N, C-alpha and C positions, 0 to 999 in steps of 0.2 A: 115600323120600317127601320132599316139600318141607314144612317145618314150616308149620302152620296159624297164621295171625296173628289169626284171628277167634274164638279160643277163648272170649272174653268178649264177642263181638259187635263192632260198629263202635266201641263206646265207648273201647276201649283205644287204637286208632290216633288217635282224635280227641283223647283226653287227652294222648297223647304229643306230638302236633302242637301243642296248646295250650301245654303246658309248654315246648316248644322256642321258641315265639313269645314267651312271657313272659321266658324267660332271655335271648333275643336283644334284646328291648326294654330290659331292665335294663342289658345290656352296652352298647347304643347310648347310653343316657342317661349311663352312667358314663364312656364315652369322650368324650362331649360335655363333661362336667365336667373331664376330663383336659385337653382342648384349652383350656379357659378357666382352667386353673390353671397354676402354675409350680413348678419344683423338685420336692421330695419329694412334695408334695401331688398333683402331676400323675402321678407314678409310682404312688402308692398307688391313684389312681382307675383306672389301667390294670390294676393287680392285681385290683381289685374287678370290673372288666369281664371279665377272664379267668375269674374264679370264676363270674360270672353266665352267660357264654356257654358256657364249657367245662364247668362243673359242672352247671348247670341246662339250658341250651339244648341241650347235646349228651349228657352222661352220663345225666342223669335221664331225658331223652327215650328214650335207648336202653333203659334197664332198665325204664322204664314200659311200653314196647312189648313187652319180653320177658315181662312179667307176663301178657300176653294171648297168648303164643305156646305152642302145643302141639306137642311133638316126637314124639308117639307113645308116650311113656313118661315117667316121673318124671325130674326133673332136680334137681341140686344145684349150688351155685356154690363155686368155690375162693375163699376170702376174700382172701388176698393178691393174687391176680390181679385180682379185682374192684376192690379198692382201687387197685391199680396202674393200671387202666384209667381211674379217675377222675383220678388224678394226671396221667396222660398227656394227657387232654383239657384240663385246666386249663393245664398247662405249654405245650403247643404253641400254644394260643390266645394265651397271654401272650407268648410269643416273637414270634408273628406281629404282635401289637399293638405291641410295642416296636420291631420292625423298621420298620413303616410310620409310626409316630409320630415317628421320627427323620429323616424325609425329607419332601419335598414330596408331599402326598397324591395328586397326579396323575402322579407319576413312575412309569413302567411297571416299571422294573427292581426297585426295592425292593418294590413291590406284588406283582409276579409271584413274587419270591423268597419273600416272606412267605406268599403264597397257596399255593405249592407245598409249603413246609415245613409249614404248618398243615394243609393238606388231606391230605397223606400221614400226618401225625400223627393227624388225626381218624379216618382209615381204620385206622391202627394201634390207636387206642383201641377201635374197633368190633371188630376181630378179636382184640384182647387180651381184651375182654369176652366174646367168644364162646369163646375158649380157656379161660375160667374155668368154662364149663359142664361139669359132670360128668354123664355120661349113659351108660346101658347100651346103646350103639349105636355103629355105625361112622359117622363123619362125614366127608364129603368136600365139596369146593367146585368149582364150575364156574369155571375160571380166567378166561374171557372176561367173565363177569358180575362177578367180583371186580375185574378191571381197570376195568370200567365204573363200579363203585361208587367206586373210587379217583379216577377222572376226575371224577365228580360231586362228590366231596368237595373236590377241588382247585378246581374252578370255584366251588363254594359258598363255600369259604373265601376265595378271592380277592374274590368279590363282597361277602362279609361284611366283610372288612378295608377294602375301598374304602368301604363304607357307614359303618363306624365313624369314618372320618376325614372324611367329606363330608356325611353326613346331619345336618340340623339342623331343629329344630321338631318339635312333637308329632305332627302328621299324617304327616310324612316318616318319623319313627321308627316309627310304627305300621305304615305300608306296608312299610318295609324289614324290620321284624321278621316280618311275615306271609310275606314272600318267603324270608327266611333260615330260618324254621321249616319251610317247605315243602321247601327244598333239603336241610336236614339230615335231616328225616324221610324224604325220598325216598332219600337215600343209605343210610339204615339199612335200609329195606325192599328196596332193590336188593341190598345186601350179604346180606340174609337169603334173597333169592331164589336166591343162588348156593349156598346150603347144601343138601346132600342128606343125609338121615338114614336109615340102615338099622338098625332095631331088632334087637338080638341077644336072641332069646327065651330063651337059656340064661343070660344075664347076670342077676345078682341085682338085685332091685328097689332103686333108689336111694331112700334115705330121708334126711331132714334137714330143717332149718328154713330152706330157701332163700328161700321167700316172705317169711318174717319178717325175714330178714337184708336182703334187697333193699329191702323196704318201709321198714325202719328207716333205711337209708342214704338213700333217696329223701327221707324226711321230714326227715332231718338237713340235706341240701343245700337243700331248700326253706326250712327255717327260716333258714339263712344268707342266702338270697335275700330273705326278709322283712326281715331286718336291713338288707340293702342298700337296700330300699325306704325304710326309715326314714332311712337315711343320706342318700339322695337328697332326701327331703322336708325333713329338719331341718338340712341343711348347705347352704351356698352357697359357690360358688367366688369367687376374687378378682375375676374378670371380672364376675360377677353383682353383687358389691358395687360395682364401678366403674360398672356400668350403673345401679344404683340411685342412686348419688351423682350421676351425670350427669342422671338423670331429676329428682331433687330440685332440682338447680341450675337446670334448665330451668323447673320450676314456680316457683321463687323469682324468676327473672328475668322470667317472664311475668306474675307477680303484681305486679311493680313494686316489690317489697321489696328493699332493699339494706342491707348492713351500714353503720353510721355510723362 
């Protein structure tokens, strides 16, 4: 059987997509801060962007979608592999961001290299997360669909990296985040469509606290992203300080006031 993704109705795919969009938007805003900053501050904003996109936009989306997936029998999750999949998502996005941030945003070579590395990494995160599933069944994958999911991941990652280096302004960020969320979610469900499950009726019933574990991890990552929101609101980059100073200077000059 192919796993059912509507065990909780349409709500789970919609929530997964929404989570991916929010993570993508936070990542785009963070990379905009990185572009307007210098030195260590710029590097830290890229790390924040990697956590937002990789952690929330990709990893939380994946396991939120998994909460609504029924595989014909109970499942549990291998904790180390589950955590590894989160680390993979954040690291590959981070590497991709650093690659493109060190070059001209419109140069094809670094963008393609970063996109391929990040896309393959995102696919690796997906299948690492799936290998964390413990189930009393035989699991196989349709290789052509797997390859299609990897291709989607590479294209989505390349587009996302281009967006992080070129998108500016709130409306552009919202539009790009909606597209990125659709691409990442589409890659997930394409990958899941490649999965075939044959339940072994003789296997013992899997028991455990998988739902509680995954829910706790999801809440933890979302909490980190809430902190990122506060960072974006409460901090300003050096470029923004310069813009404010320039604006103040214009106001002063236009008002006719001068220092004596």
